[in-house]
MITORNU-246522 format. One record per residue: residue number from 1; residue in three letters; x, y, z of N, C-alpha, C in turn. Coordinates in steps of 0.2 Angstrom, whole numbers, plus 5000, padded with zeros to 4 digits. Atoms other than C-alpha are relative to their C-alpha. Layout:
<nodes>
NUM, ALA, X, Y, Z, X, Y, Z, X, Y, Z
...
</nodes>
This chain:
<nodes>
1, UNK, 5001, 4998, 5006, 4981, 5076, 5092, 5007, 4992, 4998
2, UNK, 4994, 5005, 5001, 4989, 5060, 5083, 5001, 4999, 4992
3, UNK, 5002, 5002, 5008, 4995, 5056, 5064, 5007, 4994, 5000
4, UNK, 4999, 5007, 4998, 5001, 5038, 5063, 5004, 4999, 4993
5, UNK, 4996, 5002, 5007, 5015, 5036, 5046, 5001, 4993, 5002
6, UNK, 4998, 5008, 5002, 5016, 5017, 5041, 5003, 5000, 4993
7, UNK, 4998, 5004, 5007, 5022, 5008, 5027, 5004, 5000, 4995
8, UNK, 4996, 5000, 5004, 5038, 5013, 5022, 5003, 4994, 5001
9, UNK, 4999, 5005, 4998, 5050, 5001, 5020, 5006, 5000, 4994
10, UNK, 4994, 5000, 5007, 5066, 4995, 5006, 4996, 4998, 4995
11, UNK, 5003, 5003, 5009, 5062, 4994, 4988, 5004, 5002, 4995
12, UNK, 4995, 5001, 5005, 5071, 4992, 4973, 4998, 5008, 4995
13, UNK, 5002, 4998, 5004, 5073, 5005, 4961, 4995, 4999, 4994
14, UNK, 5003, 5004, 5007, 5059, 5006, 4948, 4993, 4997, 5006
15, UNK, 5005, 5003, 4997, 5049, 5001, 4961, 4993, 5001, 5003
16, UNK, 5005, 4994, 4996, 5032, 5006, 4971, 5000, 4997, 5007
17, UNK, 5003, 5000, 4995, 5025, 5009, 4988, 4995, 5003, 5003
18, UNK, 5006, 4993, 4995, 5012, 5017, 4998, 5001, 5000, 5007
19, UNK, 5001, 4999, 4991, 5012, 5025, 5014, 4994, 5004, 5002
20, UNK, 5007, 4996, 4996, 4998, 5030, 5024, 5001, 5001, 5007
21, UNK, 4999, 4996, 4995, 4995, 5041, 5038, 4990, 5001, 5001
22, UNK, 5005, 5001, 4995, 4981, 5038, 5052, 5000, 5007, 5003
23, UNK, 5001, 4992, 4997, 4975, 5054, 5059, 4993, 4998, 5007
24, UNK, 5006, 5001, 4995, 4965, 5055, 5076, 5002, 5007, 5004
25, UNK, 5003, 4994, 4997, 4959, 5069, 5086, 5001, 5007, 4998
26, UNK, 5004, 4994, 5002, 4954, 5083, 5076, 4995, 4998, 4993
27, UNK, 5007, 5001, 5006, 4940, 5085, 5061, 5004, 4999, 4995
28, UNK, 4998, 5004, 5004, 4950, 5075, 5048, 4998, 5004, 4992
29, UNK, 5002, 4997, 5006, 4940, 5083, 5033, 5003, 5008, 5000
30, UNK, 4998, 4991, 4998, 4944, 5101, 5040, 5006, 5002, 5000
31, UNK, 4994, 4997, 5001, 4962, 5100, 5037, 5004, 4999, 4994
32, UNK, 4993, 5001, 5005, 4975, 5102, 5023, 5003, 4994, 5002
33, UNK, 4998, 5005, 4995, 4984, 5086, 5024, 5007, 5001, 4996
34, UNK, 4995, 5000, 5001, 5002, 5084, 5017, 5005, 4996, 5001
35, UNK, 4994, 5002, 5000, 5017, 5073, 5014, 5007, 5003, 5000
36, UNK, 4993, 4998, 4999, 5035, 5080, 5018, 5005, 4995, 4998
37, UNK, 4994, 5006, 5001, 5052, 5071, 5016, 5005, 5004, 5001
38, UNK, 4992, 4996, 4996, 5070, 5075, 5024, 5004, 4993, 4996
39, UNK, 4993, 5004, 5002, 5085, 5065, 5017, 5006, 5001, 5004
40, UNK, 4992, 4999, 4996, 5101, 5064, 5026, 5003, 5005, 4998
41, UNK, 4995, 4993, 5000, 5110, 5080, 5028, 4994, 5005, 4996
42, UNK, 5004, 4997, 5002, 5095, 5088, 5018, 4994, 5005, 5005
43, UNK, 5006, 4997, 4996, 5081, 5100, 5025, 4992, 4997, 4996
44, UNK, 5008, 5004, 5003, 5064, 5093, 5023, 4996, 5006, 4996
45, UNK, 5002, 4996, 5007, 5053, 5097, 5008, 4994, 4997, 5000
46, UNK, 5004, 5003, 5000, 5037, 5096, 5003, 4998, 4996, 4994
47, UNK, 5002, 5004, 5003, 5031, 5082, 4993, 4993, 5000, 4995
48, UNK, 5006, 4999, 5004, 5012, 5084, 4989, 4994, 5001, 5006
49, UNK, 5004, 4998, 4997, 4997, 5090, 4996, 4994, 4999, 4997
50, UNK, 5008, 5001, 5002, 4978, 5088, 4998, 4994, 5003, 5004
51, UNK, 5003, 4997, 4999, 4965, 5098, 5002, 4994, 4997, 5003
52, UNK, 5007, 5004, 4997, 4948, 5093, 5014, 4996, 4999, 4992
53, UNK, 5003, 5004, 5003, 4941, 5092, 4996, 5002, 4997, 4994
54, UNK, 4997, 5003, 5005, 4952, 5084, 4987, 5007, 5003, 4996
55, UNK, 4997, 4999, 5004, 4961, 5095, 4977, 5009, 5000, 5002
56, UNK, 4995, 5003, 5002, 4980, 5091, 4974, 5005, 5004, 4998
57, UNK, 4994, 4997, 5003, 4997, 5098, 4972, 5005, 4998, 5002
58, UNK, 4993, 5002, 4997, 5015, 5092, 4970, 5006, 5003, 4998
59, UNK, 4992, 4995, 5002, 5032, 5097, 4970, 5003, 4996, 4994
60, UNK, 4998, 5003, 5008, 5041, 5096, 4953, 5003, 4995, 5000
61, UNK, 4997, 5005, 5001, 5052, 5083, 4957, 4997, 4993, 5001
62, UNK, 5000, 5003, 5001, 5039, 5072, 4959, 4998, 4997, 4992
63, UNK, 4998, 5001, 5005, 5038, 5071, 4940, 4991, 4994, 4997
64, UNK, 5004, 5005, 4999, 5020, 5061, 4940, 4999, 4992, 5003
65, UNK, 4997, 5006, 4997, 5028, 5047, 4948, 4995, 4999, 5007
66, UNK, 5003, 5001, 4996, 5017, 5050, 4965, 4992, 5001, 5000
67, UNK, 5008, 4997, 5000, 4997, 5051, 4969, 4999, 4999, 5008
68, UNK, 5001, 4998, 4995, 4993, 5059, 4986, 4991, 4999, 4999
69, UNK, 5011, 5003, 4999, 4971, 5052, 4991, 5001, 5001, 5006
70, UNK, 5005, 5001, 4992, 4962, 5053, 5008, 4997, 4997, 4999
71, UNK, 5005, 5000, 5000, 4950, 5047, 5015, 4996, 5001, 5004
72, UNK, 5005, 4998, 4993, 4938, 5056, 5025, 4997, 4996, 5003
73, UNK, 5004, 5005, 4996, 4929, 5043, 5032, 5004, 4995, 5004
74, UNK, 4994, 5004, 4996, 4945, 5033, 5038, 5004, 5005, 5002
75, UNK, 4994, 4994, 4999, 4954, 5048, 5042, 5006, 5000, 4998
76, UNK, 4992, 5001, 5003, 4968, 5043, 5032, 5001, 5001, 4995
77, UNK, 4995, 4996, 5005, 4981, 5050, 5021, 5003, 4995, 4996
78, UNK, 4996, 5007, 5003, 4990, 5039, 5006, 5003, 5005, 4997
79, UNK, 4994, 4999, 5005, 5004, 5042, 4995, 5001, 4994, 4997
80, UNK, 4998, 5004, 5004, 5007, 5030, 4981, 5006, 5003, 4997
81, UNK, 4992, 4995, 5003, 5025, 5031, 4975, 5002, 4996, 4996
82, UNK, 5002, 5002, 5005, 5027, 5024, 4958, 5009, 5000, 4997
83, UNK, 4992, 4999, 5001, 5045, 5021, 4950, 5006, 5005, 5005
84, UNK, 4999, 4996, 4995, 5053, 5027, 4964, 5010, 5000, 4998
85, UNK, 4992, 4999, 5004, 5074, 5032, 4960, 5003, 5001, 5008
86, UNK, 4994, 5001, 4996, 5088, 5032, 4972, 4999, 5007, 5005
87, UNK, 5001, 4994, 4996, 5086, 5051, 4977, 4993, 5001, 5006
88, UNK, 5003, 4998, 4996, 5069, 5048, 4984, 4999, 4995, 5008
89, UNK, 4999, 5003, 4993, 5075, 5039, 5000, 5000, 5007, 5004
90, UNK, 5001, 4995, 4996, 5070, 5049, 5015, 4996, 4998, 5004
91, UNK, 5005, 5001, 4995, 5059, 5049, 5030, 4994, 5005, 4997
92, UNK, 5008, 4998, 5004, 5040, 5052, 5024, 4998, 5004, 5006
93, UNK, 5002, 4998, 4995, 5033, 5065, 5035, 4992, 5000, 5000
94, UNK, 5005, 4998, 5001, 5014, 5066, 5037, 4997, 5007, 5005
95, UNK, 5002, 4993, 4996, 5006, 5085, 5041, 4994, 5001, 4998
96, UNK, 5007, 4996, 5001, 4989, 5094, 5045, 5001, 5004, 5003
97, UNK, 5000, 4994, 5000, 4986, 5109, 5043, 4992, 5003, 5000
98, UNK, 5006, 4996, 5000, 4970, 5121, 5047, 5003, 5007, 5002
99, UNK, 4998, 4993, 4998, 4974, 5141, 5048, 5008, 4998, 5002
100, UNK, 4994, 5000, 4997, 4988, 5143, 5059, 5002, 4993, 5003
101, UNK, 5000, 5008, 4998, 4988, 5124, 5068, 5004, 4998, 4995
102, UNK, 4994, 5006, 5006, 5001, 5112, 5060, 5000, 4993, 5004
103, UNK, 5000, 5007, 4999, 5003, 5093, 5065, 5003, 4997, 4998
104, UNK, 4996, 5006, 5001, 5017, 5081, 5064, 4999, 4994, 5001
105, UNK, 4998, 5008, 4997, 5018, 5063, 5063, 5007, 4998, 4999
106, UNK, 4991, 5002, 4997, 5033, 5053, 5068, 5004, 4999, 4993
107, UNK, 4996, 5002, 5008, 5039, 5050, 5049, 5001, 4990, 5001
108, UNK, 4999, 5008, 5003, 5041, 5030, 5040, 5005, 5001, 4996
109, UNK, 4996, 5000, 5004, 5056, 5027, 5031, 5001, 4997, 4993
110, UNK, 5000, 5004, 5006, 5058, 5023, 5014, 5007, 5002, 4998
111, UNK, 4992, 4999, 5003, 5074, 5018, 5006, 5001, 4996, 4995
112, UNK, 5001, 5006, 5008, 5076, 5012, 4987, 5007, 5002, 4999
113, UNK, 4991, 5004, 4999, 5091, 5002, 4985, 5000, 4995, 4996
114, UNK, 4998, 5007, 5005, 5098, 4988, 4974, 5004, 4995, 5004
</nodes>
């Protein structure tokens, strides 16, 4: 099983970024997917999740700025991030889950800085 996150980078406050997670080795549409993030010195936290059928949930701190989506035909998940803030700086990890099985990607760094 491989979850390959990409698309991170350096962006100014107020800017936008889209990160992607390409998945292989599992039946993608059968798995709930999620983005987590971990900032230096902090615990990993859930950012957003999406079921195989497209039902989405977001952490309170997202405040309508992010949008999670998935393309089951491409086995890829996305996170569109707008109005980025300094505090959004973190490594963003993708996660796939079905029942007791959970898989993690390697993470992609998002840095919000002026």
